[in-house]
C-alpha positions as CSV (number, residue, x, y, z in Angstrom):
1,M,176.6,55.8,197.0
2,E,179.1,58.2,197.7
3,F,178.0,60.3,194.6
4,R,174.2,60.2,196.1
5,F,175.5,61.0,199.4
6,K,177.2,64.6,197.8
7,T,174.2,65.7,195.5
8,E,171.7,64.6,197.8
9,A,170.3,65.5,200.9
10,E,168.3,62.5,201.9
11,V,170.0,59.0,200.5
12,S,167.4,56.4,201.8
13,W,164.9,53.6,199.9
14,Y,161.6,56.5,199.6
15,R,163.9,59.8,199.1
16,T,166.6,59.2,196.3
17,D,165.3,57.4,192.8
18,W,163.6,54.3,192.4
19,L,166.1,52.8,189.6
20,F,168.8,53.3,192.0
21,V,167.9,51.8,195.4
22,E,166.0,48.8,193.2
23,C,169.6,48.1,192.0
24,Y,171.5,49.1,195.5
25,L,169.1,46.5,196.7
26,Y,169.6,43.3,194.6
27,R,173.9,44.7,194.6
28,R,173.9,44.3,198.7
29,I,172.1,40.7,197.4
30,V,175.4,39.5,195.5
31,G,177.9,41.9,197.7
32,A,176.3,39.7,200.9
33,L,176.7,36.2,199.0
34,R,180.5,37.1,197.5
35,K,181.5,38.0,200.9
36,T,181.1,33.6,201.6
37,T,183.2,31.2,201.5
38,T,180.8,28.9,199.8
39,L,178.0,30.7,197.9
40,K,180.1,32.9,195.9
41,Q,178.6,31.8,193.0
42,F,175.2,31.2,194.5
43,D,171.9,32.3,192.8
44,P,169.2,32.7,195.5
45,F,166.5,33.0,192.8
46,A,167.4,29.7,191.1
47,A,164.9,27.9,192.7
48,Q,162.5,29.9,191.7
49,K,163.0,30.2,187.7
50,H,164.1,26.4,187.7
51,N,161.2,24.5,190.2
52,A,158.8,25.2,188.4
53,Y,160.8,23.9,185.0
54,V,161.1,21.0,186.9
55,D,158.6,20.2,188.7
56,G,156.4,20.8,185.1
57,L,158.5,18.0,183.0
58,L,156.0,15.3,183.5
59,A,153.1,17.5,182.5
60,M,155.1,18.7,179.3
61,E,155.5,15.0,179.1
62,Q,151.4,14.4,179.2
63,I,151.0,17.3,177.3
64,A,152.9,16.2,174.3
65,N,151.2,12.8,175.0
66,Y,147.8,14.5,174.6
67,L,148.6,16.5,171.6
68,T,149.6,12.8,169.8
69,D,146.3,11.4,170.9
70,V,144.2,15.0,169.1
71,E,146.3,14.6,166.1
72,Q,145.7,10.7,165.7
73,R,142.1,11.7,166.5
74,Q,142.6,14.6,163.5
75,M,140.8,17.0,166.2
76,C,143.8,19.2,165.0
77,S,146.0,19.8,161.9
78,G,149.9,21.1,162.6
79,T,149.7,22.9,165.1
80,D,146.0,23.9,165.6
81,D,145.6,27.0,167.7
82,S,142.3,26.6,168.9
83,V,143.3,22.4,170.6
84,I,146.1,24.5,172.1
85,S,144.3,27.5,174.0
86,R,142.2,25.2,175.4
87,L,144.6,23.3,176.8
88,L,146.2,26.4,177.9
89,Q,143.4,27.8,179.7
90,E,143.0,24.3,181.5
91,L,147.0,25.0,183.3
92,T,148.5,26.7,185.5
93,G,152.2,28.3,186.4
94,F,155.0,26.7,184.5
95,E,153.1,23.5,182.7
96,A,151.0,26.2,180.7
97,R,154.6,28.0,179.9
98,L,156.2,25.0,178.8
99,L,153.2,24.2,176.7
100,A,153.8,27.8,175.2
101,M,157.1,26.8,174.1
102,E,155.9,24.3,172.4
103,Q,153.6,26.2,170.3
104,I,156.0,28.7,169.6
105,A,158.8,25.8,168.6
106,N,155.7,23.9,166.6
107,Y,154.9,27.6,164.9
108,L,158.8,27.7,164.0
109,T,158.8,24.2,162.6
110,D,155.9,25.0,160.8
111,V,157.2,28.2,159.1
112,E,160.2,26.2,157.6
113,Q,158.2,23.3,156.3
114,R,155.8,25.5,154.6
115,Q,158.3,27.6,153.2
116,M,156.8,30.6,154.8
117,C,160.4,32.1,155.1
118,S,160.6,32.5,150.7
119,G,159.5,35.4,150.0
120,T,157.5,36.4,152.9
121,D,160.2,37.2,156.0
122,D,158.7,40.5,157.0
123,S,155.1,38.4,158.1
124,V,157.4,36.2,160.2
125,I,159.7,38.4,161.7
126,S,157.1,40.7,162.5
127,R,154.7,37.7,164.5
128,L,158.2,36.5,165.9
129,L,158.9,39.9,167.0
130,Q,155.6,40.3,168.6
131,I,155.5,37.0,170.4
132,C,159.3,38.1,172.2
133,L,157.2,41.4,173.3
134,W,154.5,39.6,174.5
135,G,156.7,36.9,176.5
136,N,158.0,39.9,178.9
137,K,155.1,39.7,180.5
138,C,156.5,37.2,183.2
139,D,158.2,38.9,185.2
140,L,158.5,37.3,188.6
141,S,160.4,40.8,190.3
142,L,156.7,41.7,189.8
143,S,155.0,39.2,191.1
144,C,156.5,38.2,194.5
145,G,158.3,35.3,192.7
146,E,155.5,33.8,191.7
147,N,155.2,32.1,188.2
148,A,152.2,33.6,186.5
149,A,149.8,31.7,184.4
150,V,149.8,31.8,181.1
151,S,146.4,32.2,179.6
152,S,146.8,32.0,176.0
153,S,148.7,30.9,173.3
154,P,151.2,33.2,172.6
155,V,150.7,33.2,167.9
156,D,147.5,33.7,169.4
157,Q,148.0,36.7,171.6
158,I,149.2,38.4,168.7
159,D,146.0,39.2,167.2
160,Q,143.8,39.7,170.5
161,L,146.1,42.5,171.8
162,A,147.1,44.2,169.0
163,D,145.2,47.9,169.6
164,K,147.3,47.0,173.4
165,V,150.6,48.3,171.8
166,L,150.5,51.9,171.6
167,I,153.6,52.4,169.4
168,N,154.6,50.0,167.1
169,Q,157.5,50.7,164.8
170,I,158.3,46.8,163.8
171,D,158.2,48.0,160.3
172,A,160.6,49.9,160.8
173,A,162.7,47.6,162.3
174,K,162.1,45.3,159.6
175,A,163.5,47.4,157.0
176,T,167.1,47.4,159.3
177,L,167.0,43.8,159.3
178,R,166.6,43.4,155.4
179,N,169.8,45.1,155.2
180,A,171.4,43.5,158.2
181,K,172.4,39.8,156.1
182,L,175.6,38.3,157.0
183,K,175.9,40.9,160.1
184,R,175.7,40.8,163.4
185,I,172.3,41.0,165.6
186,D,172.6,42.3,169.3
187,I,169.7,41.1,171.7
188,V,169.4,42.9,175.4
189,L,167.8,40.0,177.3
190,D,165.9,40.4,180.1
191,N,163.6,37.3,181.8
192,A,164.8,33.4,181.8
193,G,162.3,30.9,181.3
194,L,159.2,31.6,178.4
195,E,160.9,35.1,176.9
196,L,164.3,33.9,177.1
197,F,163.2,31.0,174.5
198,S,161.1,33.4,172.5
199,D,164.3,35.1,172.0
200,M,166.4,32.7,171.0
201,V,163.0,31.4,168.6
202,L,163.5,34.8,167.1
203,A,167.3,34.9,167.0
204,D,166.9,31.2,165.4
205,F,164.5,32.6,163.0
206,L,167.4,35.8,162.1
207,V,170.4,33.4,161.5
208,T,168.8,29.9,160.1
209,K,165.8,31.7,157.5
210,S,167.0,35.5,157.5
211,G,170.9,35.5,156.9
212,A,172.0,37.3,159.9
213,A,175.9,36.5,160.3
214,K,174.8,35.8,164.3
215,V,173.4,36.6,167.5
216,V,174.9,37.9,170.6
217,F,172.7,37.8,173.8
218,H,173.5,39.7,176.5
219,G,173.0,38.6,179.8
220,K,173.4,39.8,183.6
221,A,176.5,38.6,185.3
222,H,174.9,38.4,189.1
223,P,171.4,37.1,190.0
224,W,168.9,40.7,189.2
225,F,165.6,41.3,189.7
226,V,164.8,37.8,190.3
227,S,163.6,36.9,186.5
228,D,166.3,38.4,184.7
229,T,169.0,35.9,182.7
230,T,172.5,35.1,183.4
231,N,174.7,32.4,182.2
232,D,174.0,29.9,184.6
233,D,169.7,30.3,183.6
234,F,170.7,30.2,179.5
235,C,172.9,27.2,179.7
236,W,170.3,25.7,182.3
237,M,167.5,26.4,179.6
238,N,169.4,25.1,176.6
239,E,170.6,21.8,178.7
240,M,166.7,21.4,180.1
241,L,165.7,21.5,176.5
242,R,168.2,19.1,174.7
243,G,167.1,16.4,177.0
244,S,162.8,17.4,176.4
245,H,160.7,14.4,176.1
246,V,159.2,17.2,173.5
247,D,160.5,16.4,170.2
248,S,159.9,20.2,169.0
249,L,161.8,21.4,172.1
250,S,164.3,19.1,172.3
251,K,165.5,19.6,168.1
252,L,165.6,23.3,169.2
253,G,167.8,23.2,171.9
254,C,170.3,20.6,169.8
255,R,170.5,22.8,167.2
256,W,170.6,25.9,169.6
257,D,173.7,24.5,171.5
258,Q,175.2,23.2,167.9
259,K,175.0,26.9,167.0
260,L,176.5,28.1,170.4
261,T,178.9,25.5,169.3
262,E,180.0,27.2,166.1
263,G,179.7,30.8,167.2
264,Q,176.1,31.9,165.7
265,F,174.7,32.4,169.3
266,E,177.1,33.4,171.9
267,F,176.0,34.8,175.3
268,R,178.0,37.7,176.9
269,A,177.4,39.3,180.3
270,H,179.4,42.8,181.0
271,E,179.4,44.3,184.6
272,F,177.4,47.5,183.2
273,W,173.5,45.8,182.5
274,T,174.0,45.3,186.9
275,L,174.6,49.4,187.3
276,P,171.9,52.3,188.1
277,F,173.6,54.3,185.1
278,A,171.6,55.2,182.1
279,Y,172.7,54.1,179.0
280,C,173.6,57.3,177.9
281,D,176.1,57.2,180.6
282,M,177.8,54.1,179.0
283,P,180.9,55.5,176.6
284,K,181.9,57.4,180.4
285,Y,181.1,54.2,182.4
286,A,181.8,50.8,179.9
287,A,183.4,52.3,176.7
288,D,184.3,48.9,175.5
289,L,180.8,48.0,175.9
290,Y,179.7,50.6,174.1
291,K,182.0,50.2,171.1
292,D,181.2,46.1,171.3
293,L,177.4,47.1,170.3
294,S,178.8,49.3,167.8
295,E,179.5,46.6,166.1
296,A,175.7,45.4,165.6
297,A,173.3,45.7,162.6
298,L,170.6,46.4,165.1
299,I,170.6,45.9,169.4
300,I,167.1,44.4,170.4
301,F,166.2,45.8,174.1
302,K,164.3,43.6,176.0
303,G,161.8,44.7,178.9
304,D,160.9,47.4,181.7
305,L,164.2,47.5,183.3
306,N,166.1,47.9,179.8
307,Y,163.6,50.9,178.3
308,R,163.9,52.7,182.0
309,K,167.6,52.8,181.6
310,L,167.9,53.6,178.1
311,V,165.3,56.8,178.6
312,G,167.0,57.5,182.0
313,D,164.0,56.6,184.4
314,R,162.9,60.3,183.9
315,E,159.4,61.6,184.1
316,W,159.7,62.6,180.2
317,P,156.4,64.0,178.7
318,L,154.6,61.3,176.9
319,D,154.8,63.1,173.0
320,T,159.2,63.2,173.6
321,P,160.5,62.1,170.8
322,F,162.6,59.0,171.5
323,K,165.6,60.0,170.4
324,V,165.8,63.2,172.4
325,A,165.2,60.7,175.3
326,L,168.1,58.9,174.4
327,R,170.2,61.7,175.3
328,G,173.0,60.6,172.9
329,F,173.0,56.8,173.4
330,A,173.1,55.4,169.5
331,P,175.7,52.8,169.2
332,A,173.7,51.0,166.5
333,P,169.9,51.3,165.2
334,L,167.9,49.7,168.4
335,L,164.6,48.3,168.7
336,A,162.9,48.4,172.6
337,L,160.2,45.9,173.2
338,R,158.8,46.5,176.5
339,I,155.0,45.4,178.4
340,L,155.0,49.0,180.8
341,K,155.3,48.0,184.2
342,A,156.7,51.6,185.6
343,E,156.0,55.6,185.4
344,T,158.3,56.7,182.1
345,Q,157.4,56.9,178.4
346,V,158.2,58.7,175.7
347,G,157.0,58.7,172.0
348,L,152.9,58.8,171.8
349,S,151.3,60.6,169.8
350,V,149.1,62.8,170.2
351,D,145.9,60.6,169.5
352,T,147.1,57.9,171.8
353,I,147.6,60.4,175.1
354,K,144.4,61.9,174.3
355,M,142.7,58.2,174.2
356,L,144.9,56.9,177.3
357,E,143.5,60.8,179.3
358,H,139.8,59.6,178.0
359,K,140.3,56.4,179.1
360,F,142.1,56.8,182.5
361,G,140.8,60.0,183.5
362,G,144.2,61.6,183.8
363,K,145.5,58.6,186.0
364,K,148.8,56.9,185.3
365,E,147.8,53.0,186.1
366,W,148.3,52.0,182.2
367,M,151.5,52.8,182.8
368,V,152.3,50.6,185.6
369,T,149.9,47.1,184.7
370,G,151.8,45.5,182.6
371,D,148.4,45.5,180.4
372,Y,150.1,48.2,177.2
373,A,153.2,47.5,175.3
374,I,155.6,49.6,172.8
375,V,157.6,48.5,170.0
376,Q,160.0,51.8,169.7
377,F,162.4,52.1,167.0
378,D,165.4,54.7,166.6
379,A,168.1,54.7,163.8
């Protein structure tokens, strides 16, 4: 803040950088709580992140019973996507997210049972990365804290939304993953709930079937942007999964608890993730974190906020190379999975830029609606 007052004529909500004032708002909330005697560890957003889950537990049991009945009547075989899709369309709020979690868990189980990972790791990783990508649509900070409904199966969405992915460099990332056996993969988390669950499913596959030594999850040290993942959120979700009535979810919860105990999964929360700095400034303000990240074979950055910090939240020309926008930030190969929700983007092809200009007449609404996505890689 002192630096802002020294370098800017007016430091206010409407006059200074959007990213800075957003971070400042949440820091003030955390700061106010830290000054109290009894609320130092209180998460003001916990109710929004937890209540919908708790309220949906009975619904989840009912859904599981319904699916059992469907199987008995031979209406579906294994994890029939059409039945799941119909169920999801009838549900709103977190009940749908719970069923989406079960769908993802069943997909992972189906992969293992059919030994799809033998010789076809790439196809499974592609689908899991895309499930992680579209899980980012659930962002409470942009929906005024309201739980958004999940209107279709996450597995179904991959093909349906393929034309909404403006940059898809999954193949380049997979080449790095093939060389990551017995090495560490890092995931810089975004939202709790369904998105975190999807991230952990990917991590499970990478460790269990693709030979990665461990996955380090980087979360927030404080309650942040309403739905961002803290250690409490991470632990709470796994506790809920272990106690789930849905067999596929409870098995995953127990398996993930074991991986945490054995060190294959690890959660870390560095203070830098809740500062307003661009990631190119990390060596200056958090040299220890930069050094730690450099030990990863691949770093997966989730969500819009992480992307904004990767590129400095600047209004770059759309065709600016990703590496240029990173401005020297290169601790390890990195992959950004982002649903566009802010007016910054780089690395678009000439054809994609022309398509967007033709479709939107030069307006930038496509950058903020959450309808488009990118999967962007830098080695």
